[in-house]
N, CA, C and O atoms as a printed pandas DataFrame, in Angstrom:
     atom_number atom_name residue_name chain_id  residue_number  x_coord  y_coord  z_coord
0              1         N          MET        A               1  -22.318   -9.733   50.167
1              2        CA          MET        A               1  -21.094   -9.860   49.389
2              3         C          MET        A               1  -21.391  -10.687   48.139
3              4         O          MET        A               1  -21.933  -11.788   48.240
4              5         N          ALA        A               2  -21.046  -10.173   46.982
5              6        CA          ALA        A               2  -21.261  -10.879   45.719
6              7         C          ALA        A               2  -20.309  -12.066   45.614
7              8         O          ALA        A               2  -19.163  -12.002   46.060
8              9         N          GLN        A               3  -20.799  -13.138   45.022
9             10        CA          GLN        A               3  -19.971  -14.322   44.819
10            11         C          GLN        A               3  -19.200  -14.191   43.510
11            12         O          GLN        A               3  -19.740  -13.716   42.511
12            13         N          ASP        A               4  -17.951  -14.607   43.518
13            14        CA          ASP        A               4  -17.088  -14.542   42.338
14            15         C          ASP        A               4  -16.966  -15.953   41.762
15            16         O          ASP        A               4  -16.086  -16.717   42.158
16            17         N          PHE        A               5  -17.864  -16.300   40.812
17            18        CA          PHE        A               5  -17.846  -17.620   40.186
18            19         C          PHE        A               5  -16.730  -17.678   39.154
19            20         O          PHE        A               5  -16.574  -16.764   38.345
20            21         N          GLU        A               6  -15.958  -18.756   39.186
21            22        CA          GLU        A               6  -14.824  -18.943   38.282
22            23         C          GLU        A               6  -14.840  -20.366   37.733
23            24         O          GLU        A               6  -15.581  -21.223   38.215
24            25         N          SER        A               7  -14.009  -20.605   36.716
25            26        CA          SER        A               7  -13.859  -21.954   36.185
26            27         C          SER        A               7  -12.413  -22.179   35.764
27            28         O          SER        A               7  -11.672  -21.243   35.467
28            29         N          ALA        A               8  -12.042  -23.450   35.751
29            30        CA          ALA        A               8  -10.710  -23.856   35.305
30            31         C          ALA        A               8  -10.897  -25.068   34.396
31            32         O          ALA        A               8  -11.739  -25.928   34.653
32            33         N          PHE        A               9  -10.104  -25.123   33.338
33            34        CA          PHE        A               9  -10.222  -26.195   32.353
34            35         C          PHE        A               9   -8.876  -26.905   32.209
35            36         O          PHE        A               9   -7.820  -26.277   32.281
36            37         N          ALA        A              10   -8.928  -28.217   32.006
37            38        CA          ALA        A              10   -7.721  -28.986   31.703
38            39         C          ALA        A              10   -8.080  -29.960   30.587
39            40         O          ALA        A              10   -9.087  -30.662   30.671
40            41         N          THR        A              11   -7.270  -30.001   29.562
41            42        CA          THR        A              11   -7.540  -30.889   28.442
42            43         C          THR        A              11   -6.533  -32.029   28.412
43            44         O          THR        A              11   -5.348  -31.848   28.694
44            45         N          LYS        A              12   -7.027  -33.186   28.069
45            46        CA          LYS        A              12   -6.210  -34.386   27.882
46            47         C          LYS        A              12   -5.288  -34.639   29.067
47            48         O          LYS        A              12   -4.067  -34.681   28.914
48            49         N          ILE        A              13   -5.881  -34.810   30.257
49            50        CA          ILE        A              13   -5.071  -35.014   31.460
50            51         C          ILE        A              13   -4.255  -36.302   31.355
51            52         O          ILE        A              13   -4.587  -37.210   30.593
52            53         N          MET        A              14   -3.202  -36.353   32.125
53            54        CA          MET        A              14   -2.181  -37.389   32.020
54            55         C          MET        A              14   -2.548  -38.685   32.735
55            56         O          MET        A              14   -3.445  -38.729   33.577
56            57         N          SER        A              15   -1.830  -39.720   32.371
57            58        CA          SER        A              15   -1.867  -41.006   33.052
58            59         C          SER        A              15   -0.508  -41.200   33.709
59            60         O          SER        A              15    0.515  -40.820   33.140
60            61         N          GLY        A              16   -0.488  -41.783   34.892
61            62        CA          GLY        A              16    0.775  -42.050   35.561
62            63         C          GLY        A              16    1.291  -40.903   36.414
63            64         O          GLY        A              16    2.156  -41.109   37.265
64            65         N          SER        A              17    0.775  -39.699   36.201
65            66        CA          SER        A              17    1.111  -38.567   37.057
66            67         C          SER        A              17   -0.100  -37.644   37.100
67            68         O          SER        A              17   -0.860  -37.551   36.136
68            69         N          PHE        A              18   -0.266  -36.977   38.209
69            70        CA          PHE        A              18   -1.432  -36.127   38.397
70            71         C          PHE        A              18   -1.240  -34.770   37.716
71            72         O          PHE        A              18   -0.160  -34.181   37.768
72            73         N          THR        A              19   -2.295  -34.292   37.085
73            74        CA          THR        A              19   -2.346  -32.978   36.460
74            75         C          THR        A              19   -3.013  -32.012   37.429
75            76         O          THR        A              19   -4.084  -32.316   37.954
76            77         N          SER        A              20   -2.411  -30.866   37.675
77            78        CA          SER        A              20   -3.022  -29.854   38.536
78            79         C          SER        A              20   -4.186  -29.198   37.801
79            80         O          SER        A              20   -4.027  -28.715   36.680
80            81         N          LEU        A              21   -5.356  -29.183   38.436
81            82        CA          LEU        A              21   -6.544  -28.566   37.856
82            83         C          LEU        A              21   -6.786  -27.175   38.431
83            84         O          LEU        A              21   -7.225  -26.271   37.720
84            85         N          LEU        A              22   -6.498  -27.006   39.729
85            86        CA          LEU        A              22   -6.771  -25.735   40.404
86            87         C          LEU        A              22   -5.868  -25.628   41.629
87            88         O          LEU        A              22   -5.782  -26.559   42.430
88            89         N          THR        A              23   -5.202  -24.493   41.766
89            90        CA          THR        A              23   -4.453  -24.181   42.978
90            91         C          THR        A              23   -5.161  -23.021   43.650
91            92         O          THR        A              23   -5.311  -21.950   43.062
92            93         N          SER        A              24   -5.593  -23.235   44.873
93            94        CA          SER        A              24   -6.349  -22.213   45.596
94            95         C          SER        A              24   -5.405  -21.120   46.088
95            96         O          SER        A              24   -4.372  -21.400   46.696
96            97         N          ASN        A              25   -5.783  -19.857   45.812
97            98        CA          ASN        A              25   -4.991  -18.737   46.303
98            99         C          ASN        A              25   -5.718  -18.000   47.423
99           100         O          ASN        A              25   -5.280  -16.945   47.881
100          101         N          SER        A              26   -6.834  -18.577   47.852
101          102        CA          SER        A              26   -7.635  -18.041   48.954
102          103         C          SER        A              26   -8.516  -19.190   49.427
103          104         O          SER        A              26   -8.311  -20.329   49.006
104          105         N          ASP        A              27   -9.477  -18.924   50.278
105          106        CA          ASP        A              27  -10.429  -19.967   50.658
106          107         C          ASP        A              27  -11.486  -20.039   49.571
107          108         O          ASP        A              27  -12.288  -19.116   49.422
108          109         N          ASP        A              28  -11.495  -21.132   48.806
109          110        CA          ASP        A              28  -12.382  -21.292   47.658
110          111         C          ASP        A              28  -13.332  -22.467   47.884
111          112         O          ASP        A              28  -13.007  -23.399   48.620
112          113         N          ALA        A              29  -14.500  -22.423   47.253
113          114        CA          ALA        A              29  -15.469  -23.517   47.320
114          115         C          ALA        A              29  -15.630  -24.107   45.927
115          116         O          ALA        A              29  -16.107  -23.432   45.015
116          117         N          VAL        A              30  -15.235  -25.363   45.761
117          118        CA          VAL        A              30  -15.429  -26.063   44.497
118          119         C          VAL        A              30  -16.885  -26.529   44.463
119          120         O          VAL        A              30  -17.338  -27.250   45.352
120          121         N          ILE        A              31  -17.612  -26.107   43.422
121          122        CA          ILE        A              31  -19.039  -26.436   43.335
122          123         C          ILE        A              31  -19.343  -27.399   42.188
123          124         O          ILE        A              31  -20.484  -27.832   42.027
124          125         N          GLY        A              32  -18.332  -27.732   41.396
125          126        CA          GLY        A              32  -18.543  -28.696   40.325
126          127         C          GLY        A              32  -17.236  -29.167   39.730
127          128         O          GLY        A              32  -16.315  -28.378   39.520
128          129         N          ILE        A              33  -17.158  -30.474   39.458
129          130        CA          ILE        A              33  -16.033  -31.052   38.725
130          131         C          ILE        A              33  -16.631  -32.031   37.722
131          132         O          ILE        A              33  -17.316  -32.979   38.106
132          133         N          ARG        A              34  -16.374  -31.805   36.454
133          134        CA          ARG        A              34  -16.878  -32.708   35.414
134          135         C          ARG        A              34  -15.693  -33.249   34.626
135          136         O          ARG        A              34  -14.843  -32.493   34.157
136          137         N          PHE        A              35  -15.653  -34.574   34.488
137          138        CA          PHE        A              35  -14.659  -35.249   33.669
138          139         C          PHE        A              35  -15.370  -35.825   32.451
139          140         O          PHE        A              35  -16.412  -36.464   32.592
140          141         N          SER        A              36  -14.822  -35.607   31.259
141          142        CA          SER        A              36  -15.408  -36.115   30.014
142          143         C          SER        A              36  -14.433  -37.072   29.346
143          144         O          SER        A              36  -13.249  -36.771   29.195
144          145         N          ASN        A              37  -14.948  -38.229   28.950
145          146        CA          ASN        A              37  -14.143  -39.248   28.283
146          147         C          ASN        A              37  -14.035  -38.932   26.795
147          148         O          ASN        A              37  -15.050  -38.850   26.103
148          149         N          LEU        A              38  -12.813  -38.755   26.300
149          150        CA          LEU        A              38  -12.553  -38.477   24.892
150          151         C          LEU        A              38  -12.213  -39.733   24.100
151          152         O          LEU        A              38  -12.129  -39.702   22.873
152          153         N          HIS        A              39  -12.021  -40.829   24.809
153          154        CA          HIS        A              39  -11.540  -42.073   24.208
154          155         C          HIS        A              39  -12.712  -42.924   23.700
155          156         O          HIS        A              39  -13.855  -42.729   24.114
156          157         N          SER        A              40  -12.420  -43.851   22.814
157          158        CA          SER        A              40  -13.457  -44.723   22.247
158          159         C          SER        A              40  -13.842  -45.869   23.174
159          160         O          SER        A              40  -14.811  -46.581   22.909
160          161         N          GLY        A              41  -13.094  -46.053   24.255
161          162        CA          GLY        A              41  -13.406  -47.087   25.240
162          163         C          GLY        A              41  -13.544  -46.484   26.625
163          164         O          GLY        A              41  -13.361  -45.281   26.812
164          165         N          SER        A              42  -13.866  -47.324   27.587
165          166        CA          SER        A              42  -14.011  -46.884   28.974
166          167         C          SER        A              42  -12.646  -46.513   29.559
167          168         O          SER        A              42  -11.639  -47.145   29.238
168          169         N          VAL        A              43  -12.613  -45.497   30.407
169          170        CA          VAL        A              43  -11.411  -45.088   31.124
170          171         C          VAL        A              43  -11.777  -44.860   32.591
171          172         O          VAL        A              43  -12.957  -44.824   32.941
172          173         N          THR        A              44  -10.778  -44.709   33.438
173          174        CA          THR        A              44  -11.017  -44.366   34.829
174          175         C          THR        A              44  -10.306  -43.062   35.153
175          176         O          THR        A              44   -9.391  -42.635   34.449
176          177         N          VAL        A              45  -10.758  -42.435   36.251
177          178        CA          VAL        A              45  -10.165  -41.171   36.672
178          179         C          VAL        A              45  -10.019  -41.162   38.189
179          180         O          VAL        A              45  -10.856  -41.705   38.910
180          181         N          ASP        A              46   -8.940  -40.535   38.664
181          182        CA          ASP        A              46   -8.702  -40.297   40.084
182          183         C          ASP        A              46   -8.670  -38.788   40.290
183          184         O          ASP        A              46   -8.208  -38.048   39.422
184          185         N          ALA        A              47   -9.162  -38.332   41.444
185          186        CA          ALA        A              47   -9.070  -36.915   41.800
186          187         C          ALA        A              47   -8.693  -36.809   43.267
187          188         O          ALA        A              47   -9.163  -37.586   44.098
188          189         N          LYS        A              48   -7.840  -35.839   43.577
189          190        CA          LYS        A              48   -7.408  -35.646   44.959
190          191         C          LYS        A              48   -7.095  -34.181   45.201
191          192         O          LYS        A              48   -6.897  -33.402   44.269
192          193         N          ILE        A              49   -7.056  -33.827   46.479
193          194        CA          ILE        A              49   -6.591  -32.511   46.898
194          195         C          ILE        A              49   -5.330  -32.727   47.713
195          196         O          ILE        A              49   -5.298  -33.559   48.620
196          197         N          THR        A              50   -4.291  -31.971   47.382
197          198        CA          THR        A              50   -3.048  -32.032   48.140
198          199         C          THR        A              50   -2.978  -30.797   49.027
199          200         O          THR        A              50   -3.071  -29.663   48.557
200          201         N          ARG        A              51   -2.810  -31.050   50.324
201          202        CA          ARG        A              51   -2.651  -29.973   51.310
202          203         C          ARG        A              51   -1.401  -30.280   52.125
203          204         O          ARG        A              51   -1.303  -31.331   52.759
204          205         N          SER        A              52   -0.459  -29.364   52.101
205          206        CA          SER        A              52    0.786  -29.513   52.868
206          207         C          SER        A              52    1.441  -30.868   52.604
207          208         O          SER        A              52    1.825  -31.571   53.539
208          209         N          ALA        A              53    1.568  -31.228   51.329
209          210        CA          ALA        A              53    2.217  -32.458   50.865
210          211         C          ALA        A              53    1.471  -33.734   51.256
211          212         O          ALA        A              53    2.021  -34.824   51.101
212          213         N          LYS        A              54    0.247  -33.636   51.754
213          214        CA          LYS        A              54   -0.572  -34.810   52.086
214          215         C          LYS        A              54   -1.752  -34.864   51.123
215          216         O          LYS        A              54   -2.418  -33.857   50.884
216          217         N          ASP        A              55   -2.005  -36.062   50.566
217          218        CA          ASP        A              55   -3.070  -36.246   49.585
218          219         C          ASP        A              55   -4.357  -36.732   50.230
219          220         O          ASP        A              55   -4.349  -37.580   51.123
220          221         N          PHE        A              56   -5.469  -36.169   49.751
221          222        CA          PHE        A              56   -6.808  -36.559   50.188
222          223         C          PHE        A              56   -7.621  -36.855   48.931
223          224         O          PHE        A              56   -7.967  -35.942   48.182
224          225         N          HIS        A              57   -7.926  -38.135   48.701
225          226        CA          HIS        A              57   -8.636  -38.525   47.485
226          227         C          HIS        A              57  -10.122  -38.167   47.556
227          228         O          HIS        A              57  -10.789  -38.415   48.560
228          229         N          LEU        A              58  -10.618  -37.585   46.481
229          230        CA          LEU        A              58  -12.044  -37.340   46.316
230          231         C          LEU        A              58  -12.705  -38.552   45.680
231          232         O          LEU        A              58  -13.834  -38.909   46.018
232          233         N          ILE        A              59  -11.987  -39.183   44.751
233          234        CA          ILE        A              59  -12.476  -40.395   44.085
234          235         C          ILE        A              59  -11.274  -41.137   43.520
235          236         O          ILE        A              59  -10.268  -40.524   43.163
236          237         N          LYS        A              60  -11.382  -42.461   43.441
237          238        CA          LYS        A              60  -10.263  -43.277   42.965
238          239         C          LYS        A              60  -10.786  -44.302   41.966
239          240         O          LYS        A              60  -11.717  -45.051   42.262
240          241         N          GLU        A              61  -10.185  -44.330   40.792
241          242        CA          GLU        A              61  -10.499  -45.285   39.729
242          243         C          GLU        A              61  -11.984  -45.310   39.380
243          244         O          GLU        A              61  -12.574  -46.378   39.222
244          245         N          ALA        A              62  -12.582  -44.129   39.262
245          246        CA          ALA        A              62  -13.990  -44.019   38.885
246          247         C          ALA        A              62  -14.119  -44.258   37.379
247          248         O          ALA        A              62  -13.433  -43.601   36.595
248          249         N          PRO        A              63  -14.977  -45.179   36.965
249          250        CA          PRO        A              63  -15.120  -45.468   35.529
250          251         C          PRO        A              63  -15.946  -44.404   34.806
251          252         O          PRO        A              63  -16.929  -43.884   35.335
252          253         N          ILE        A              64  -15.518  -44.100   33.586
253          254        CA          ILE        A              64  -16.282  -43.226   32.690
254          255         C          ILE        A              64  -16.433  -43.985   31.376
255          256         O          ILE        A              64  -15.433  -44.277   30.720
256          257         N          PRO        A              65  -17.660  -44.311   30.980
257          258        CA          PRO        A              65  -17.849  -45.071   29.738
258          259         C          PRO        A              65  -17.496  -44.243   28.513
259          260         O          PRO        A              65  -17.426  -43.016   28.582
260          261         N          ALA        A              66  -17.275  -44.918   27.394
261          262        CA          ALA        A              66  -16.988  -44.239   26.128
262          263         C          ALA        A              66  -18.081  -43.226   25.829
263          264         O          ALA        A              66  -19.269  -43.537   25.912
264          265         N          GLY        A              67  -17.672  -42.018   25.483
265          266        CA          GLY        A              67  -18.629  -40.970   25.157
266          267         C          GLY        A              67  -19.350  -40.383   26.355
267          268         O          GLY        A              67  -20.255  -39.564   26.191
268          269         N          GLY        A              68  -18.966  -40.787   27.559
269          270        CA          GLY        A              68  -19.665  -40.344   28.763
270          271         C          GLY        A              68  -18.894  -39.310   29.554
271          272         O          GLY        A              68  -17.795  -38.897   29.186
272          273         N          SER        A              69  -19.507  -38.907   30.654
273          274        CA          SER        A              69  -18.862  -37.957   31.560
274          275         C          SER        A              69  -19.207  -38.332   32.991
275          276         O          SER        A              69  -20.116  -39.125   33.238
276          277         N          LEU        A              70  -18.472  -37.755   33.924
277          278        CA          LEU        A              70  -18.678  -37.983   35.345
278          279         C          LEU        A              70  -18.743  -36.635   36.037
279          280         O          LEU        A              70  -17.800  -35.846   35.966
280          281         N          GLU        A              71  -19.857  -36.370   36.707
281          282        CA          GLU        A              71  -20.015  -35.147   37.501
282          283         C          GLU        A              71  -19.648  -35.527   38.925
283          284         O          GLU        A              71  -20.378  -36.272   39.579
284          285         N          LEU        A              72  -18.521  -35.019   39.409
285          286        CA          LEU        A              72  -18.004  -35.441   40.703
286          287         C          LEU        A              72  -18.689  -34.742   41.871
287          288         O          LEU        A              72  -18.887  -35.350   42.922
288          289         N          ILE        A              73  -19.047  -33.489   41.702
289          290        CA          ILE        A              73  -19.725  -32.746   42.765
290          291         C          ILE        A              73  -21.025  -32.218   42.175
291          292         O          ILE        A              73  -21.008  -31.508   41.170
292          293         N          ASP        A              74  -22.158  -32.563   42.798
293          294        CA          ASP        A              74  -23.434  -32.079   42.288
294          295         C          ASP        A              74  -24.439  -31.996   43.423
295          296         O          ASP        A              74  -24.113  -32.306   44.568
296          297         N          GLY        A              75  -25.633  -31.590   43.119
297          298        CA          GLY        A              75  -26.710  -31.545   44.105
298          299         C          GLY        A              75  -26.484  -30.558   45.232
299          300         O          GLY        A              75  -26.959  -30.774   46.347
300          301         N          GLY        A              76  -25.767  -29.477   44.961
301          302        CA          GLY        A              76  -25.535  -28.464   45.986
302          303         C          GLY        A              76  -24.350  -28.755   46.896
303          304         O          GLY        A              76  -24.066  -27.972   47.803
304          305         N          SER        A              77  -23.660  -29.858   46.674
305          306        CA          SER        A              77  -22.470  -30.172   47.473
306          307         C          SER        A              77  -21.345  -29.201   47.156
307          308         O          SER        A              77  -21.333  -28.574   46.096
308          309         N          LYS        A              78  -20.404  -29.080   48.076
309          310        CA          LYS        A              78  -19.238  -28.223   47.892
310          311         C          LYS        A              78  -18.029  -28.881   48.531
311          312         O          LYS        A              78  -18.160  -29.657   49.478
312          313         N          VAL        A              79  -16.873  -28.573   48.018
313          314        CA          VAL        A              79  -15.617  -28.965   48.646
314          315         C          VAL        A              79  -14.835  -27.678   48.868
315          316         O          VAL        A              79  -14.538  -26.962   47.912
316          317         N          VAL        A              80  -14.502  -27.382   50.109
317          318        CA          VAL        A              80  -13.778  -26.151   50.431
318          319         C          VAL        A              80  -12.282  -26.421   50.340
319          320         O          VAL        A              80  -11.765  -27.374   50.923
320          321         N          MET        A              81  -11.606  -25.562   49.598
321          322        CA          MET        A              81  -10.157  -25.618   49.492
322          323         C          MET        A              81   -9.573  -24.399   50.194
323          324         O          MET        A              81  -10.045  -23.278   50.004
324          325         N          MET        A              82   -8.552  -24.624   50.997
325          326        CA          MET        A              82   -7.861  -23.551   51.689
326          327         C          MET        A              82   -6.724  -23.042   50.807
327          328         O          MET        A              82   -6.280  -23.737   49.893
328          329         N          SER        A              83   -6.265  -21.847   51.080
329          330        CA          SER        A              83   -5.175  -21.258   50.315
330          331         C          SER        A              83   -3.978  -22.207   50.276
331          332         O          SER        A              83   -3.515  -22.677   51.315
332          333         N          GLY        A              84   -3.483  -22.482   49.072
333          334        CA          GLY        A              84   -2.347  -23.383   48.890
334          335         C          GLY        A              84   -2.733  -24.807   48.538
335          336         O          GLY        A              84   -1.880  -25.570   48.085
336          337         N          ASP        A              85   -3.997  -25.195   48.731
337          338        CA          ASP        A              85   -4.458  -26.531   48.342
338          339         C          ASP        A              85   -4.415  -26.660   46.826
339          340         O          ASP        A              85   -4.624  -25.684   46.106
340          341         N          VAL        A              86   -4.138  -27.884   46.342
341          342        CA          VAL        A              86   -4.088  -28.129   44.902
342          343         C          VAL        A              86   -5.023  -29.288   44.563
343          344         O          VAL        A              86   -4.892  -30.381   45.113
344          345         N          LEU        A              87   -5.961  -29.043   43.656
345          346        CA          LEU        A              87   -6.850  -30.072   43.130
346          347         C          LEU        A              87   -6.170  -30.691   41.920
347          348         O          LEU        A              87   -5.744  -29.985   41.006
348          349         N          LYS        A              88   -6.068  -32.034   41.921
349          350        CA          LYS        A              88   -5.348  -32.740   40.867
350          351         C          LYS        A              88   -6.170  -33.919   40.371
351          352         O          LYS        A              88   -7.046  -34.424   41.074
352          353         N          ALA        A              89   -5.874  -34.352   39.139
353          354        CA          ALA        A              89   -6.541  -35.531   38.590
354          355         C          ALA        A              89   -5.593  -36.284   37.676
355          356         O          ALA        A              89   -4.628  -35.726   37.153
356          357         N          GLN        A              90   -5.889  -37.570   37.495
357          358        CA          GLN        A              90   -5.178  -38.370   36.505
358          359         C          GLN        A              90   -6.156  -39.360   35.886
359          360         O          GLN        A              90   -7.128  -39.777   36.517
360          361         N          ALA        A              91   -5.879  -39.725   34.643
361          362        CA          ALA        A              91   -6.716  -40.670   33.913
362          363         C          ALA        A              91   -5.953  -41.976   33.722
363          364         O          ALA        A              91   -4.730  -42.019   33.856
364          365         N          SER        A              92   -6.688  -43.039   33.408
365          366        CA          SER        A              92   -6.043  -44.329   33.178
366          367         C          SER        A              92   -5.335  -44.387   31.827
367          368         O          SER        A              92   -4.511  -45.272   31.596
368          369         N          LEU        A              93   -5.650  -43.451   30.934
369          370        CA          LEU        A              93   -5.047  -43.398   29.611
370          371         C          LEU        A              93   -4.745  -41.938   29.272
371          372         O          LEU        A              93   -5.650  -41.103   29.257
372          373         N          THR        A              94   -3.484  -41.632   29.003
373          374        CA          THR        A              94   -3.094  -40.254   28.704
374          375         C          THR        A              94   -3.882  -39.699   27.523
375          376         O          THR        A              94   -4.043  -40.359   26.497
376          377         N          GLY        A              95   -4.369  -38.474   27.691
377          378        CA          GLY        A              95   -5.081  -37.797   26.621
378          379         C          GLY        A              95   -6.531  -38.195   26.473
379          380         O          GLY        A              95   -7.181  -37.791   25.509
380          381         N          SER        A              96   -7.062  -38.982   27.408
381          382        CA          SER        A              96   -8.414  -39.522   27.250
382          383         C          SER        A              96   -9.494  -38.743   27.998
383          384         O          SER        A              96  -10.682  -38.992   27.792
384          385         N          VAL        A              97   -9.100  -37.799   28.866
385          386        CA          VAL        A              97  -10.087  -37.120   29.714
386          387         C          VAL        A              97   -9.830  -35.612   29.752
387          388         O          VAL        A              97   -8.694  -35.167   29.921
388          389         N          ASP        A              98  -10.900  -34.837   29.593
389          390        CA          ASP        A              98  -10.892  -33.398   29.839
390          391         C          ASP        A              98  -11.570  -33.143   31.180
391          392         O          ASP        A              98  -12.400  -33.938   31.620
392          393         N          ALA        A              99  -11.218  -32.036   31.828
393          394        CA          ALA        A              99  -11.812  -31.700   33.124
394          395         C          ALA        A              99  -12.240  -30.239   33.143
395          396         O          ALA        A              99  -11.558  -29.367   32.604
396          397         N          ILE        A             100  -13.383  -29.992   33.774
397          398        CA          ILE        A             100  -13.879  -28.638   34.002
398          399         C          ILE        A             100  -14.182  -28.502   35.487
399          400         O          ILE        A             100  -14.910  -29.315   36.057
400          401         N          VAL        A             101  -13.623  -27.475   36.107
401          402        CA          VAL        A             101  -13.837  -27.219   37.530
402          403         C          VAL        A             101  -14.553  -25.879   37.669
403          404         O          VAL        A             101  -14.100  -24.869   37.130
404          405         N          SER        A             102  -15.672  -25.871   38.391
405          406        CA          SER        A             102  -16.384  -24.633   38.704
406          407         C          SER        A             102  -16.191  -24.364   40.188
407          408         O          SER        A             102  -16.313  -25.273   41.010
408          409         N          TYR        A             103  -15.889  -23.108   40.531
409          410        CA          TYR        A             103  -15.639  -22.794   41.932
410          411         C          TYR        A             103  -15.990  -21.353   42.241
411          412         O          TYR        A             103  -16.104  -20.510   41.351
412          413         N          ILE        A             104  -16.156  -21.096   43.518
413          414        CA          ILE        A             104  -16.375  -19.743   44.006
414          415         C          ILE        A             104  -15.058  -19.280   44.602
415          416         O          ILE        A             104  -14.547  -19.884   45.546
416          417         N          ASP        A             105  -14.512  -18.211   44.049
417          418        CA          ASP        A             105  -13.232  -17.682   44.492
418          419         C          ASP        A             105  -13.433  -16.796   45.719
419          420         O          ASP        A             105  -14.353  -15.980   45.772
420          421         N          THR        A             106  -12.564  -16.973   46.686
421          422        CA          THR        A             106  -12.524  -16.156   47.889
422          423         C          THR        A             106  -13.873  -16.140   48.613
423          424         O          THR        A             106  -14.565  -15.122   48.645
424          425         N          ILE        A             107  -14.233  -17.298   49.196
425          426        CA          ILE        A             107  -15.451  -17.340   49.991
426          427         C          ILE        A             107  -15.219  -16.580   51.297
427          428         O          ILE        A             107  -14.091  -16.515   51.787
428          429         N          SER        A             108  -16.266  -16.015   51.852
429          430        CA          SER        A             108  -16.120  -15.229   53.076
430          431         C          SER        A             108  -15.837  -16.124   54.260
431          432         O          SER        A             108  -16.265  -17.277   54.294
432          433         N          GLU        A             109  -15.121  -15.596   55.221
433          434        CA          GLU        A             109  -14.741  -16.382   56.403
434          435         C          GLU        A             109  -15.724  -16.189   57.523
435          436         O          GLU        A             109  -15.563  -16.773   58.594
């Protein structure tokens, strides 16, 4: 079975409320999440998956230096999302972080 590689982008994610990055419509495997700091100073980022109104944090208050980025999933790691799960993120400063999510859509069961 061929793998269906996909990506989702979010620009200038919010502070004080979580921005939805990806809503799974099947069983998906997240294979990469990169956050890039757009601000001139250091910022932090939180990421979580919400399943059935319950939050599961992937990372909390992770620092990203000015001009830097944070690769949240790397080295062959994966995070499996079930249908209906929502991947969300928030930054410490509104408009300071972009996000790129790479995932495999509809992994086989």
